N, C-alpha and C positions, 0 to 999 in steps of 0.2 A: 242304732242311733241315727236319727234323721238329721241330715245336714240341711239347714235352712238355705234358701236361695242366696245367691251371691249378693243380691241387693238388700237382703235382710240382715246379713251378718254385720257385726260391728267392725268397723275398719280401724284396726290398730296400726298406727304408722310403723310400729316396730315389726309387725307381722307381715306387712306388705312386702311383696317380692321386690328386691332391688333390681335396678336395671342390669341387663346382661353385662358381664365383664367386658373390658375393652378389647380383649382378644377375640370375643365372639361377634363384635360389631362388624357391620359391613364396611367395606373400604370407603374412605372419604370420597365425597362427590367431586372434589377438585383433582382427584388422581387422574393421570393421563390414561386415555383408553389404551387397551392392549393393541399390539401391532399384529396379532395373529390374524390369519384370514378368517372370514365370517364363519366358515364351516367348522374351524377349530374352536372358536369361542362358543359356538352352539353346543359343543359336546363337553364343555368344561363343567365339573361338578358344582352344584350349588353351595353357597357358603352356609355356615352354621345358622346364621340369622334367617336365611331363606328357608332352611329346613324347619326351624322352630316356629316360624310364623303360621304355617297351616296347622301345626299341632296345637298351638295356643288357641287358634280360632275354633278348632274342633272341640277342644275341651271346654271352652267357654260356652259353645253351643250345647254341649252335653251337661253343663251345670256343675262340672268338677273343677275344683281349684287347681291352679298350676303349681306344682310343688316347687319348693325353693331350690336353689343351686347347691346340690350336694357334691361331695368329693367325686362321686362316680360321674356325675354330669360334667363336672369341670374337666376331669381326665378325658372323657369321651370328646368333649368339645375341643380340647387341645390336640387330641390325636387326629380328629377330622380336619382341623385347621392345618395341621402340619402336612397331612396328606394332600389337601387342596393346594397348599402353598407349593409343595414339591411338584405336583402335576402342572401347576401354572408355570413354574420355573422351566420345566422341561419343554412345555408347549410354546413358551414365549422367548426362549433363549436364542436370539439372533436368527430365528426361523430355521435353525439347524435341524437336520433330520437325524433320527437315532440311527445307530449302526444297523439295526435290523431293517429299518425302512430303506436305508441306502442299499443294502444287499438286495432287497426285493426289487427295488426300482431299477437295478442295473440289468441290461439285456444279457442274455446268455452269450458267452464268447468261447472261442476255441481254446481249450485248456493247453493245447500244445503251443499256441502262439503266446500264451501268458507265461510260459516257462521262462524264468530269468536266465540270462546268460551267465555262465560260470565266471566267477570272479578270477582276477589275475592270480590271487593266492591259491585258489583251488586248482587252477590250471597248472600252476607251477608245481604244486604238491603232487598232482597226478602225473606230470611229466617226470618228476624226480622218482616217484614210486615205480614207474614203468621202465625208466632208463636203467641199464646195468651199472653197477658200481664201478666207476672208473678207477677206484683205488684198489679193486680186487686184483690179486695176483693171478695171472693166467696159468692154466695148467699146461706145462710143456707137453705132456703126453697127449692131451686133447688137441693141442695145436698141431702136433705132428700128424695125428690121425686126420684132422680136417684138411691139412695141406696135401696129404697123400690121397685123400678121397676126391679132392677137387683140383683137377689140373689147371694150370694157368690158361686164361682165356686167349692169350696172345701166343701161346706156344705153337710153333709151326712144326710139321713133320720133318724129321731129319732127312737130309739128302741121302739117297742110296749110294752105295759104293760104286755101282754102275748105273748108267742111265737107262737101262733096258729092262728093269725089273717090272715095270708097268707097261703092258702092251699098248700099242697105238693101233686104233681100229679105224675101219671105214675107208680104207684105201682101195683103189681099183688098179688092175694091172695096166702099166703104161703101153703095152702092146697087146692088141687083140689076139686071143688064143694062147697067151703066155701062161706060165705056171711057175710055182716055186720049184726050182730045179732040185732033183734028187742028187745030182752030181755035186759033191762037196766042193769041188774046185771052182764052182760058179757062185759060191755063197760068201757072205762077209766073213772075214778072218782067214780066208785061204791065202797061201803064199803068192806074192807077186814081186818079182825081183825089181822091177822098174817102178814100183809104187811104195817106196819106203819099206818094201818087204812084205806088204800085206794088202789084201783086197778089202775094200770098205763097202761094197754094195753087192747087188745081184745082177748077174749077166743073163740076158735072154738071147739065146742062140737058136738057130734053126735046128730042127731035129737031126739033120745030117751032121751038124757040128756038135752033137751031144746035148742039144737042148730039149725043149718040151716036145712031146709027141705031136706030130702033125704041124708043127710051127715052121713057117718059112719067113726068114727075115732078110730083107734086101735094102738097098739104098732108098727105095720108094716106100718102105714100110713106115706108116705114120707112128709117131710117138705121142701119147696122150697124157694130159695132166691127170695125175693119180687122185687128186682131190682139188676142190676149189681153193684158190689162194691168190696171193699177190706175187707177181713176178719181181724178184729182187735182183736177178741177173739174167742177161741175155747177150751172148757173145756174138753180136753181129759183126764185130771187127776182128774176128778170129783169123789168124794166119796159120797155115799148116806147119807142123813141126818139121824140122830139117835133120839131116844126118849129122850135121855138126852139133846140133843140140843134143842129139842122142849120144854122141861121143862125150860131150861135156858132162852130161848127167851120169854116164857110166864112170867117168873119171872121179866124180864127186861121190860115187857110191849110191847114187839115186837118193840122196838125203836132202831134206829141206822142203819147206812148204811150196816154194815157187816151182821147184822141179815136179813135185807131186801134182800141183794144179795144172802145170803145162801138159802133163801126161794124161790128164782127163779129157783133153781135146776141147771141142766146142761144147759149151754147156748152157743150160737154163736152170735157174734155181727158183723155186716157188715156196714162199713162206705160208704156213697154215696156222699161225697163231703160236701159242705157248702151252706147255704142260703145267701141272699144278705147282711146280717149283720155279716157274718163270723161264724155263729153257725154251728157246725158239725151236719150233718144229719145221724143218725145211726138207723138201724133196729135191734131189739133184738128178738131172738127166744129162749124162755125159756121152762122149764119143759121137755126138750128133754129126750127121752128114750135112744137115741144113736146119735152119730155123724157119718155122712157118710164118708166112706173111702176116703182118699185123700184130705179132706177139713181140712186146717190147717191155723195157724196164718200167715198172709202176703200173702195169696193166693187171686187172683182175681177170683170172681165167677160171672156167668152170671145169668140174670133174668130167673127164672124157673129151675135153676139147683138144684138137690137134695143135701141138705147140712146136713140133719139129719132125725130123725123120731120122731113122736109124743110120748108123755110119760106123767109122773106124778111126775118126780123127784122134790124134794124140797117141796112137799106138805105134810101136815099132813097125808093125806090118803095113801101116799106111805109107811108110817110106820104102820099106824093103820088099813088100809083096802086096801091093794095093789090091783091094777087093777081096782079100782072103779072111778078113777078121770083122766083117760087118755084123753088128749086134746092137742090142740095146743095153745100156748100163743105167741102173736105177739105185739110188741111195735114199734112205730115210735118216735124216740127221736130227739129233736131239741135243741142243746146245752145241758144245764143241766136240761131241762124240758122234758115233754112228750106231745105228741099231744093231745090236749083237756084239758090240765091242766088249772084249774081255771074256766072252763066253766061247764055248765049244762050237764047232760048226753045226752040230745037231741042234744045240740050243738056239743058235742064230736062225736056223731054218724054222724052228717052232715060232719064234717071234714074228717072222715074216708071214707065216701061215695065219697067225692072229691078226696081223696088220691088214691082210687081205680078206679077213673074215672067213677063213677056210679051215680053221682048226677043228670046229665042231663037226665038219663034214669029213675030216680025216683025209682030204684030198689035197693035191699039190697045185692044181691050177684049173684053168679054163676061162680066164678073164677076157 
């Protein structure tokens, strides 16, 4: 069937296509222009009317009539309009960026820095989980084992029954050529009637008097400091003992600290610090015939320095037979006791060998 040209067909008002529905019409001309940037409006999809205008023109040019508005066309027009309206709303909504665009626009950051700080509740929960249960009943056996395995930090070693269990080292002989005597009567602990019944130091006599081999001790023999220390006593004002004092001491049974100190004669004491228990370590040089010039109370002396000279002061011989008992008397004191106190004479000798660093050599002298 040949369709006559459009201008030759009868025009029935009823068959003429009605105007597009109101929903397909272009927006009113008085509508406010969109606020999107120019580049966004350029990419906005065309309206339904814009899409149909070229199609109608092409069909008119081809000589085909424009079909009427069927249900399919209406549905398609509504769908396109809804799509266009939704896109316009997204693009025009307060110039807000979509979540995807916002993520893309953000610069890369350090993920470590973006880590949120733990909340107070989370910290409290973690602390509660890590802390031991204060309500838990302790195990007595476990507590006893822990206390036994861990000694108290402030516990100090108990004081020894005697003060001479730990050797004192580094001393030198106070007389050149002296030794630790093998004669037990010259050692600490040997009997002395006029010294409260006991000898508290070491006597250095000439070989002829039973002392060290080759040793000669006279009133001119220097007495040396056995170790560096502080002079805490120097008897510059010493007065010789008298026969009356000897008689009074004998009547008292030679008892008492004053009598004992008087029978030590002229003395020098040198302090060398303290041991681990806080006991002062002092060396005593007794029976001196004289004190070296310049040595006085409060002076620091060096090991080997001449502090005095050998003698016999304070002895009965100094009154009854002068010049017959010249020797050097040396004591190492630890606190209120003397080195070797409470031990046998052989044990006391070993301690003095250790003090003079001679035990390893097994020799008795040569200082």
